[in-house]
C-alpha positions in Angstrom: -90.1 -52.1 72.3 -92.6 -50.4 70.1 -95.5 -52.8 69.0 -97.5 -52.0 65.9 -101.1 -52.0 66.2 -102.9 -55.0 64.4 -104.9 -54.1 61.4 -108.5 -53.0 62.1 -109.7 -54.3 59.0 -111.8 -52.7 56.0 -115.2 -53.6 57.1 -115.9 -50.4 59.0 -115.0 -48.5 55.9 -117.6 -50.3 53.8 -120.7 -48.3 53.1 -123.9 -50.1 54.3 -126.1 -51.2 51.4 -123.8 -50.1 48.8 -125.5 -50.9 45.5 -122.8 -50.0 43.2 -119.0 -50.8 42.5 -118.6 -46.9 42.1 -119.8 -46.6 45.7 -117.4 -49.1 46.9 -114.5 -47.7 45.1 -115.2 -44.2 46.4 -115.2 -45.6 50.0 -112.1 -47.7 49.6 -110.2 -44.5 48.8 -110.5 -43.7 52.6 -109.8 -47.1 53.7 -107.4 -47.1 56.8 -108.0 -50.9 57.4 -104.3 -51.7 57.6 -101.0 -49.6 57.7 -100.3 -50.2 53.9 -102.4 -47.2 53.1 -99.6 -44.9 54.9 -96.9 -45.5 52.3 -99.0 -46.4 49.1 -99.9 -43.5 47.0 -103.6 -44.3 46.9 -106.0 -47.3 47.0 -106.1 -49.2 43.7 -109.7 -50.7 43.4 -111.0 -53.1 40.8 -112.3 -52.1 37.4 -114.3 -53.5 34.6 -117.8 -54.5 33.6 -120.3 -54.1 36.4 -121.9 -57.5 35.6 -119.0 -59.4 34.7 -119.1 -63.0 33.8 -115.1 -63.3 34.5 -113.5 -61.9 37.4 -109.9 -62.0 37.7 -108.4 -61.8 41.2 -104.4 -61.0 41.5 -102.2 -60.3 44.5 -102.0 -56.7 45.0 -101.0 -53.5 42.7 -97.6 -53.0 41.8 -95.5 -49.8 41.4 -97.1 -48.8 38.2 -100.5 -49.6 39.5 -100.0 -47.6 42.6 -99.1 -44.5 40.7 -102.0 -44.7 38.1 -104.6 -45.8 40.6 -105.9 -48.7 38.2 -105.3 -52.5 38.3 -103.2 -54.3 35.9 -101.8 -51.4 33.8 -98.1 -52.4 34.0 -96.2 -54.9 32.3 -98.1 -57.9 33.7 -101.3 -56.2 32.9 -100.5 -55.7 29.4 -99.6 -59.3 29.1 -102.8 -60.4 30.7 -104.8 -58.6 28.3 -103.1 -60.2 25.4 -103.6 -63.7 27.1 -107.5 -62.7 27.6 -107.8 -61.9 23.8 -105.7 -65.0 22.8 -108.0 -67.2 25.1 -111.1 -65.9 23.4 -112.5 -64.2 26.6 -114.7 -60.9 25.7 -112.8 -58.0 27.5 -116.2 -56.3 27.8 -117.2 -59.2 30.1 -114.3 -59.0 32.5 -113.7 -57.4 35.7 -110.3 -57.3 37.5 -109.2 -56.6 41.1 -106.7 -57.7 43.8 -107.0 -59.4 47.0 -105.1 -56.4 48.6 -105.9 -52.9 47.4 -102.7 -51.1 48.5 -99.2 -51.5 47.0 -96.7 -53.2 49.7 -92.9 -52.4 49.1 -89.6 -51.7 50.6 -87.4 -48.9 49.3 -84.1 -49.6 47.9 -82.6 -46.3 47.2 -85.2 -44.6 45.2 -86.7 -47.8 43.8 -89.9 -49.3 45.3 -89.4 -53.0 45.2 -92.7 -55.3 45.7 -93.1 -57.3 48.8 -95.8 -59.8 49.1 -98.8 -58.8 51.5 -98.7 -60.6 54.7 -101.8 -62.8 56.0 -102.8 -59.8 58.2 -103.1 -57.5 55.1 -105.1 -60.2 53.2 -107.6 -60.7 56.0 -107.9 -57.0 56.6 -108.7 -56.4 52.9 -110.9 -59.3 52.5 -114.1 -57.4 53.1 -113.7 -55.4 49.9 -113.3 -58.4 47.8 -116.4 -59.9 49.5 -118.3 -56.7 48.8 -117.2 -56.7 45.1 -118.3 -60.3 44.5 -121.7 -59.6 46.3 -122.4 -57.1 43.5 -120.6 -58.9 40.6 -121.9 -62.5 41.1 -119.6 -63.8 38.3 -119.6 -67.0 36.5 -115.9 -67.7 36.7 -113.5 -66.4 39.1 -109.9 -66.7 37.7 -107.4 -66.6 40.5 -104.0 -65.4 39.5 -100.9 -66.7 41.3 -100.0 -68.3 44.5 -100.8 -65.5 46.9 -104.1 -64.8 45.5 -104.8 -68.5 45.5 -103.9 -69.1 49.0 -105.7 -66.0 50.3 -109.0 -67.3 48.5 -108.5 -71.2 48.5 -106.4 -71.7 51.7 -102.7 -72.0 52.6 -102.5 -75.6 51.4 -103.6 -74.9 47.9 -100.9 -75.3 45.1 -101.5 -73.5 41.7 -98.8 -76.0 40.2 -101.0 -78.9 41.3 -104.5 -77.6 40.3 -104.0 -74.8 37.7 -106.4 -74.9 35.0 -109.1 -76.9 36.7 -112.5 -75.6 37.1 -113.7 -75.8 41.1 -117.1 -75.1 42.4 -117.3 -71.8 44.2 -117.6 -70.6 46.9 -117.5 -74.4 48.2 -113.8 -74.3 47.4 -113.1 -70.9 49.1 -111.1 -70.6 52.2 -114.0 -68.9 53.9 -117.2 -69.8 51.9 -119.4 -68.0 54.4 -117.8 -64.8 53.2 -118.6 -65.3 49.4 -122.4 -66.0 49.2 -122.1 -66.4 45.2 -124.1 -69.5 43.9 -123.5 -71.1 40.8 -119.9 -69.9 40.4 -116.7 -71.6 39.6 -113.1 -71.0 40.1 -110.0 -71.7 38.2 -106.4 -70.9 39.5 -103.5 -70.1 37.2 -100.1 -68.4 37.4 -99.9 -64.7 37.5 -98.8 -62.8 34.3 -95.8 -61.7 36.1 -94.7 -65.1 36.3 -94.7 -65.4 32.7 -92.4 -62.2 32.3 -90.0 -63.8 34.8 -89.9 -67.2 33.1 -86.8 -68.6 31.4 -89.1 -70.0 28.7 -91.6 -67.0 28.4 -93.3 -68.6 25.3 -94.1 -71.6 26.9 -95.2 -70.0 30.1 -97.4 -67.8 28.0 -99.1 -70.7 26.2 -99.6 -72.5 29.4 -101.5 -69.3 30.7 -103.7 -69.1 27.6 -104.4 -72.6 27.7 -105.9 -72.2 31.5 -107.8 -69.2 30.3 -109.3 -71.0 27.5 -110.8 -73.5 30.1 -112.4 -70.4 31.9 -113.5 -69.1 28.5 -115.3 -72.4 27.6 -117.1 -72.3 31.0 -118.7 -68.7 30.4 -122.3 -69.1 29.5 -122.7 -72.5 31.2 -124.6 -71.0 34.2 -128.2 -72.0 34.0 -129.3 -68.3 34.6 -127.4 -65.4 33.3 -128.7 -61.6 34.0 
């Protein structure tokens, strides 16, 4: 039986002393920290304001994002942008990224069908997220969906139980030692793709906007803002 090699992790691909997100993005293009790079079109790194007050963290790029090389540019991304506007969050104060930077999928004919990243992929990719947070130092971390929530807040966290609630960050993080970001709060909510799949899309969308309004109300509450 052929055994697959365990992921080596992204840490060795992160440039020491990186000072900008552009440096991290350039380095991430060559990441070989897990096997997902072998089939994905490209690394999909985060984008947005370099000193964003609000950072959104999703699960992984989808098919459209994989092709374009940008996070949240497909249908779920368009819906998220609408929700951000409706919640009163300034788009100029937003950075958006994913817990995993490569698209994981299976082929069905010519279609690429989304597959959830596994724990090994999330662990392997964590150093990129840690490096992004170290530069961003956001006021609010908005965690989109169950996979991202479990990756950041632990396997026992349930979005359905705690969505829309502000939590201290990084004390609530699964590995707080990885995220040395003081005076930051976290808020978990549903992924915008869940709204698109909902039977009652209007109600699901309103719930997402309500959660984001909680985050919007907390922006600017940190004692010191750069």
